C-alpha positions as CSV (number, residue, x, y, z in Angstrom):
1,M,-4.7,11.3,-17.1
2,K,-6.7,8.8,-19.2
3,K,-6.4,4.9,-18.7
4,T,-4.7,4.1,-21.9
5,L,-3.2,5.8,-25.0
6,A,-6.5,6.8,-26.7
7,I,-5.1,8.1,-30.6
8,L,-7.2,5.8,-32.2
9,L,-10.5,6.6,-30.5
10,C,-9.9,10.3,-31.1
11,L,-9.1,9.7,-34.5
12,A,-12.6,7.6,-34.9
13,L,-14.4,10.7,-33.4
14,L,-12.4,12.8,-36.0
15,L,-13.9,10.7,-38.7
16,G,-17.1,10.8,-37.3
17,C,-17.2,14.5,-37.9
18,A,-17.9,13.8,-41.5
19,A,-21.1,11.7,-40.5
20,A,-24.7,13.2,-40.6
21,A,-24.9,16.5,-38.9
22,G,-26.8,16.3,-35.4
23,E,-26.3,12.4,-34.9
24,T,-23.6,10.5,-33.1
25,A,-22.6,7.7,-35.0
26,E,-22.5,4.3,-33.5
27,K,-19.3,3.3,-32.5
28,T,-17.7,-0.4,-33.2
29,Y,-15.0,-1.5,-31.3
30,L,-12.4,-2.9,-33.8
31,A,-8.8,-3.4,-32.5
32,T,-6.0,-2.9,-30.0
33,V,-2.4,-2.2,-31.5
34,D,0.4,-2.7,-29.2
35,M,3.8,-1.1,-30.4
36,N,6.3,-3.5,-28.9
37,G,4.8,-3.0,-25.3
38,A,5.9,0.7,-25.4
39,F,2.2,1.7,-25.5
40,Q,-1.3,0.7,-27.1
41,L,-3.8,2.1,-29.4
42,Q,-7.6,1.4,-29.0
43,C,-9.6,1.7,-31.8
44,A,-13.5,2.5,-31.9
45,L,-14.6,3.4,-35.5
46,P,-17.8,5.2,-36.5
47,E,-20.3,2.8,-38.2
48,G,-19.5,2.2,-41.7
49,Y,-15.6,2.7,-41.5
50,E,-13.2,-0.3,-41.9
51,I,-9.8,-0.6,-41.0
52,E,-7.1,-2.1,-43.5
53,E,-3.9,-2.8,-41.5
54,I,-1.1,-2.5,-44.2
55,E,2.1,-3.4,-41.9
56,S,2.5,-4.2,-38.3
57,T,5.8,-5.0,-36.7
58,G,7.4,-4.2,-33.2
59,A,8.7,-0.7,-34.5
60,T,6.1,0.1,-37.3
61,Y,2.6,0.3,-37.4
62,I,0.6,1.3,-40.7
63,A,-3.2,1.3,-41.3
64,Q,-5.9,3.3,-43.4
65,F,-9.5,3.7,-42.3
66,N,-11.9,3.6,-45.1
67,A,-15.8,4.3,-45.6
68,D,-18.2,4.7,-48.6
69,G,-19.2,7.8,-50.1
70,D,-17.0,11.0,-49.9
71,R,-16.4,10.8,-46.2
72,P,-12.5,11.4,-45.5
73,M,-10.2,8.6,-45.3
74,L,-7.7,8.5,-42.5
75,A,-4.0,7.2,-42.6
76,L,-2.0,6.5,-39.5
77,S,1.6,5.7,-39.1
78,I,3.6,5.0,-36.3
79,A,7.5,4.4,-36.7
80,Y,10.3,4.4,-34.2
81,N,13.1,6.5,-34.9
82,E,16.3,6.1,-33.0
83,L,17.0,10.0,-33.5
84,Y,14.4,10.4,-30.8
85,S,15.1,7.4,-28.4
86,G,15.4,9.6,-25.6
87,V,12.2,11.9,-26.1
88,Q,9.3,11.5,-24.2
89,R,7.1,13.8,-26.0
90,M,7.4,16.1,-28.7
91,N,7.4,19.1,-26.2
92,E,11.0,18.2,-25.4
93,L,12.4,19.1,-29.1
94,D,14.4,22.1,-29.6
95,A,13.6,24.9,-32.1
96,E,16.5,23.6,-34.4
97,T,14.8,20.1,-34.5
98,L,11.3,21.4,-35.1
99,A,12.7,23.5,-37.5
100,M,14.1,20.5,-39.5
101,I,10.9,18.5,-39.3
102,E,8.9,21.4,-40.7
103,D,11.5,21.7,-43.5
104,S,10.8,18.1,-44.5
105,F,7.2,18.7,-44.8
106,R,7.6,21.8,-46.8
107,A,10.0,20.0,-49.2
108,E,7.1,18.2,-50.3
109,D,4.3,20.7,-50.6
110,D,3.6,24.3,-50.2
111,V,2.0,24.2,-46.6
112,D,1.4,26.1,-43.6
113,I,2.5,24.7,-40.3
114,S,1.0,25.5,-36.8
115,Y,1.2,23.9,-33.5
116,T,-1.5,23.1,-30.8
117,E,-1.6,21.3,-27.5
118,T,-3.8,18.6,-26.3
119,A,-5.6,19.2,-23.1
120,Y,-2.9,17.0,-21.4
121,G,-0.2,19.7,-22.6
122,T,1.4,17.6,-25.3
123,K,2.3,19.5,-28.5
124,L,1.1,18.6,-31.8
125,M,2.4,19.8,-35.4
126,M,-0.5,20.7,-37.7
127,I,0.5,20.8,-41.6
128,K,-2.3,22.2,-44.0
129,E,-2.0,23.1,-47.8
130,V,-1.9,26.6,-48.6
131,E,-3.4,27.0,-52.0
132,G,-6.6,25.3,-53.6
133,P,-8.6,23.1,-52.0
134,V,-7.4,21.4,-48.9
135,N,-7.0,17.9,-49.8
136,Y,-5.3,16.8,-46.6
137,V,-4.2,17.7,-43.3
138,D,-1.6,16.1,-41.6
139,F,-1.0,15.8,-37.7
140,Y,2.4,15.0,-36.2
141,S,3.8,14.3,-33.0
142,V,6.6,12.0,-31.2
143,Y,6.0,10.0,-28.0
144,L,8.5,7.5,-26.5
145,G,10.9,7.8,-29.6
146,Y,8.0,6.8,-32.0
147,E,7.0,9.2,-34.8
148,I,3.1,9.5,-34.9
149,E,1.4,10.7,-38.2
150,I,-2.1,11.1,-38.4
151,V,-3.4,12.1,-42.1
152,V,-7.1,13.2,-42.8
153,I,-7.5,12.8,-46.6
154,S,-10.3,14.2,-48.7
155,Q,-12.3,12.1,-50.8
156,N,-13.4,14.4,-53.4
157,E,-12.4,17.3,-55.5
158,T,-13.7,20.2,-53.1
159,G,-11.4,19.0,-50.4
160,L,-11.8,19.2,-46.7
161,S,-14.4,21.5,-45.3
162,D,-13.5,24.1,-42.8
163,E,-15.9,22.5,-40.4
164,Q,-14.0,19.1,-40.8
165,I,-10.9,20.5,-40.1
166,R,-11.9,22.6,-37.2
167,M,-13.6,19.4,-35.5
168,A,-10.6,17.4,-36.2
169,V,-8.6,20.2,-34.3
170,D,-11.1,20.0,-31.5
171,F,-11.0,16.2,-31.2
172,L,-7.3,16.0,-31.5
173,S,-7.2,18.2,-28.5
174,E,-8.4,15.6,-26.6
175,L,-5.6,13.3,-27.4
176,D,-3.6,12.0,-24.4
177,F,-0.4,9.9,-24.5
178,A,-0.1,7.2,-21.7
179,A,2.0,4.0,-21.1
180,P,-0.7,1.0,-20.9
181,E,-1.8,-0.2,-17.6
182,A,0.2,-3.1,-16.4
183,E,-1.8,-6.2,-16.0
184,T,-2.5,-6.8,-12.4
185,V,-2.6,-10.6,-11.2
186,S,-4.7,-10.7,-7.6
187,L,-2.3,-11.5,-4.8
188,P,-3.2,-14.1,-2.2
189,E,-4.2,-11.6,0.9
190,G,-2.0,-13.7,3.3
191,G,0.9,-13.4,1.3
192,K,1.1,-9.9,0.4
193,K,3.5,-9.4,3.5
194,F,6.2,-11.3,1.8
195,E,6.5,-9.4,-1.3
196,R,9.4,-7.0,-0.7
197,D,13.0,-7.0,0.3
198,W,14.6,-8.5,3.1
199,A,18.1,-8.4,4.4
200,I,20.8,-9.5,6.6
201,I,24.6,-8.1,6.7
202,G,25.9,-9.6,3.4
203,G,22.7,-11.1,2.2
204,L,19.6,-10.0,0.4
205,A,16.1,-11.8,-0.4
206,E,13.8,-10.1,-3.1
207,I,10.3,-11.7,-3.2
208,Y,7.9,-10.8,-6.1
209,Y,4.4,-12.2,-6.9
210,E,4.2,-13.2,-10.5
211,E,1.3,-15.1,-12.3
212,E,0.1,-17.6,-9.8
213,G,3.1,-17.8,-7.6
214,Y,6.1,-16.2,-6.0
215,R,9.6,-15.8,-7.2
216,V,12.4,-15.7,-4.9
217,T,15.9,-14.4,-5.2
218,L,18.5,-14.6,-2.5
219,T,22.1,-13.7,-2.6
220,V,24.6,-14.3,0.3
221,D,28.1,-12.6,0.0
222,N,30.4,-14.5,2.4
223,H,32.8,-11.3,2.6
224,D,35.6,-14.0,1.7
225,G,35.7,-13.6,-2.0
226,T,32.8,-16.1,-2.5
227,G,29.0,-16.4,-2.3
228,A,26.0,-17.9,-3.5
229,L,22.8,-17.1,-5.6
230,W,19.5,-18.9,-4.9
231,Q,16.3,-18.6,-6.9
232,Y,13.1,-20.4,-5.8
233,S,9.7,-20.8,-7.4
234,C,6.9,-20.8,-4.5
235,Y,3.4,-20.7,-3.8
236,Y,1.7,-19.5,-0.7
237,M,0.4,-22.0,2.2
238,E,-2.7,-20.5,4.0
239,N,-2.4,-23.2,6.5
240,T,1.3,-22.5,7.5
241,D,1.0,-18.8,6.4
242,S,4.5,-19.5,4.7
243,L,5.7,-19.7,1.0
244,L,7.0,-23.4,0.3
245,S,9.1,-23.7,-3.0
246,V,8.2,-26.0,-6.0
247,S,11.8,-25.5,-7.8
248,S,15.1,-24.3,-6.6
249,S,18.3,-23.7,-8.1
250,R,21.8,-22.6,-6.3
251,T,24.8,-21.2,-8.3
252,D,28.1,-20.1,-6.3
253,F,30.1,-17.3,-7.2
254,T,33.5,-15.9,-6.6
255,I,34.4,-12.0,-6.3
256,N,37.1,-10.7,-8.6
257,P,39.5,-9.0,-6.1
258,D,40.9,-6.5,-8.6
259,T,37.7,-5.4,-10.5
260,G,35.1,-6.3,-7.9
261,D,32.9,-8.2,-10.5
262,T,31.0,-11.4,-9.5
263,V,31.9,-14.3,-11.4
264,Y,29.5,-17.2,-11.3
265,G,30.3,-20.9,-11.3
266,D,28.6,-24.1,-12.4
267,T,25.0,-24.6,-11.1
268,V,24.9,-26.8,-7.7
269,Y,21.4,-27.9,-8.5
270,E,18.5,-26.9,-10.2
271,G,15.1,-28.4,-11.0
272,I,11.6,-29.5,-9.3
273,D,12.0,-30.1,-5.7
274,E,11.7,-33.4,-4.6
275,E,9.6,-34.5,-1.5
276,G,11.5,-33.6,1.6
277,Q,13.6,-30.9,-0.2
278,N,11.2,-28.1,-0.3
279,T,12.2,-24.7,0.9
280,E,10.0,-22.7,3.4
281,F,9.8,-19.1,3.9
282,T,8.2,-17.6,7.0
283,I,7.8,-14.4,9.1
284,D,8.5,-14.6,12.7
285,A,6.9,-12.6,15.6
286,D,9.5,-10.0,15.0
287,G,8.7,-9.6,11.5
288,C,11.7,-11.0,10.2
289,L,11.9,-13.2,7.5
290,I,13.0,-16.8,8.0
291,W,14.6,-19.0,5.4
292,K,14.5,-22.6,6.1
293,D,16.7,-24.1,3.0
294,G,15.5,-27.6,2.1
295,H,18.7,-28.6,0.3
296,D,21.6,-27.9,2.4
297,D,19.9,-25.7,5.5
298,A,21.9,-22.5,4.2
299,G,19.6,-20.2,6.2
300,A,19.9,-22.0,9.7
301,G,20.4,-18.8,12.0
302,L,19.6,-16.2,9.7
303,K,16.9,-13.5,10.1
304,F,16.2,-11.3,7.5
305,A,15.0,-7.7,8.2
306,D,12.2,-6.0,6.1
307,I,13.8,-3.2,4.2
308,G,10.9,-2.3,2.0
309,R,11.4,-2.0,-1.6
310,F,13.2,1.6,-2.4
311,E,16.2,0.3,-4.7
312,G,16.1,2.1,-8.1
313,V,15.9,5.6,-9.7
314,W,12.6,7.5,-9.0
315,R,11.9,10.9,-10.8
316,N,9.3,13.7,-10.6
317,E,9.5,15.3,-13.9
318,A,7.6,18.4,-13.2
319,E,9.9,19.3,-10.6
320,E,13.0,18.3,-12.1
321,V,14.0,15.9,-9.3
322,E,15.5,12.6,-9.6
323,A,16.1,10.2,-6.4
324,Q,18.3,7.3,-6.6
325,F,18.5,4.6,-4.0
326,M,21.3,2.0,-3.4
327,W,21.4,-0.5,-0.8
328,N,24.5,-1.1,0.8
329,G,24.0,-4.2,2.9
330,L,25.5,-6.6,0.5
331,S,29.2,-4.9,1.0
332,E,29.1,-2.9,4.3
333,D,29.3,-3.9,8.0
334,E,25.9,-1.8,8.4
335,M,22.6,-2.3,6.6
336,F,21.4,1.1,4.9
337,Y,20.3,2.9,1.9
338,T,22.3,5.5,0.1
339,V,19.9,8.2,-1.3
340,Y,21.2,10.6,-4.0
341,I,18.5,13.4,-4.8
342,T,19.4,15.9,-7.6
343,R,17.3,18.8,-8.1
344,G,17.4,20.7,-11.6
345,K,19.3,19.6,-14.8
346,T,22.6,18.4,-14.4
347,D,23.6,20.2,-17.6
348,G,22.2,23.5,-16.5
349,D,23.6,26.5,-14.8
350,H,23.5,25.1,-11.3
351,Y,22.1,22.3,-9.6
352,T,22.1,20.8,-6.4
353,V,22.9,17.2,-5.1
354,F,21.8,15.7,-1.5
355,L,23.8,12.6,-0.5
356,M,22.0,11.0,2.5
357,N,22.1,7.7,4.3
358,G,18.6,6.1,5.4
359,T,16.9,3.0,7.3
360,F,13.6,1.7,6.7
361,D,11.2,1.4,9.7
362,P,8.6,-1.5,9.0
363,A,6.5,-0.1,11.9
364,T,5.9,3.1,10.2
365,G,6.5,2.2,6.5
366,K,9.0,5.0,6.2
367,L,12.6,5.3,5.2
368,A,14.1,8.0,7.4
369,A,17.3,9.6,5.8
370,M,20.0,12.2,6.6
371,G,22.7,14.0,4.8
372,T,24.3,17.2,3.2
373,C,23.4,19.2,0.2
374,T,26.1,20.2,-2.6
375,L,25.5,23.0,-4.8
376,F,27.1,23.0,-8.5
377,T,27.6,26.1,-10.3
378,R,28.8,26.6,-14.0
379,N,31.7,28.9,-14.2
380,A,32.4,31.1,-16.9
381,S,34.8,28.7,-18.6
382,G,31.9,26.0,-18.5
383,E,33.2,23.7,-15.7
384,Y,31.3,23.0,-12.5
385,E,32.4,24.3,-9.0
386,S,30.9,22.7,-5.7
387,S,30.3,24.2,-2.7
388,E,28.4,22.6,0.6
389,D,26.0,24.6,2.5
390,G,26.8,23.2,5.9
391,E,23.4,22.4,7.0
392,T,22.2,18.8,7.6
393,Y,19.0,17.7,5.9
394,D,16.3,15.1,6.8
395,A,14.0,13.2,4.7
396,F,11.3,10.6,4.8
397,F,10.3,8.0,2.0
398,S,7.2,5.9,1.9
399,M,5.4,3.8,-1.0
400,M,2.2,5.1,-2.1
401,E,-0.8,2.8,-3.0
402,D,-0.5,3.3,-6.8
403,G,3.3,2.1,-6.4
404,R,4.9,5.8,-6.4
405,L,7.3,7.0,-4.0
406,L,6.2,9.9,-1.7
407,F,9.1,12.2,-0.6
408,E,8.7,14.2,2.6
409,T,10.7,16.9,4.4
410,A,10.4,18.3,8.0
411,N,9.4,21.6,6.7
412,G,6.2,20.0,5.0
413,I,7.6,19.6,1.5
414,E,5.8,16.7,-0.5
415,L,6.8,15.1,-3.7
416,E,5.8,11.9,-5.6
417,Y,8.0,10.0,-7.8
418,D,7.5,7.5,-10.7
419,L,9.9,4.7,-10.7
420,M,12.0,4.7,-13.8
421,G,14.1,1.9,-13.6
422,A,15.7,-0.7,-11.3
423,Q,19.3,0.2,-10.1
424,S,21.7,-2.1,-11.7
């Protein structure tokens, strides 16, 4: 997998195929196109080509690349289409949708349409004129809901040569779609141990490192229909091995007894901490988070246990397996994760769901879970029937260095998951 979406780099190579044979044209870095944070395009063009940006918004990007002489001109169009909002790659489109796209191209010209795949398995549609000189070749794909169209256009009457077309296909075979790498900010070595989730019965503290400091969000449910939310901006104090707040806020809330919804009231206090009102977070000899609140000593006597950071939805796309983690400590008398593991497509003929409860062990860095499996099968009337197999299953989860989730079972099965989104 390449580090970034390298469409324009590949396109630059495509343009270079019209340069002098036997020589590699010098590449000049020109620009980075950020598609509303969804992905990035980096551009490095052969010498002599110039980029002309025509339109650039969060949802569209249109540009053309020009060169002197009769070398091909290249047009690039990227546009978000709500119709494909749930489409990761063009490979997911069914035959009916592909036929609809093909018809839209055939309505304009008499063209031949074929398909190729990149070295990374992404489908590309290739549209080529049937009769006369080939004045253009159009390449089309879909990624993260965006339609991406790349048109190579001849600048002379003889059209594009077979060699130019062949080389265009060769270069586009190296095309890879990938989300941009997240910018990393160096984390103080001594503060790394704070950046996780911590819990008591009825309370949760979430600590994240952002920019040059830490954000602490702490929620306590009193189990009497009331509670409070604290938020802190902190920095790491090396001499005391602690986090010290710069600003603090507290907002009380109530729980609607009929709906269970949280209703926030007025903010009790908010702003920069005055001297003597700073809140401090430390980790004691037992590995628990200690909360020394500088405003009203709300953390007195509380010790928050390390529960890792698992809550959210994780997925292994290749194996069609999804794992959903939910923390129960805010509403239950015991602190544990509920884990749902779904194997297979939930709209298929059959799929399985594992329901497990699990606890985290900071010493091993693993969340051990145990539960049962239910098989769902579609019957002749199209409804799903469920059956349990009566077995008890064990699973172990841990975090990998690259931020993915590792799933292990007692019989040696291992799967790696990507985080799809936080559980709301």
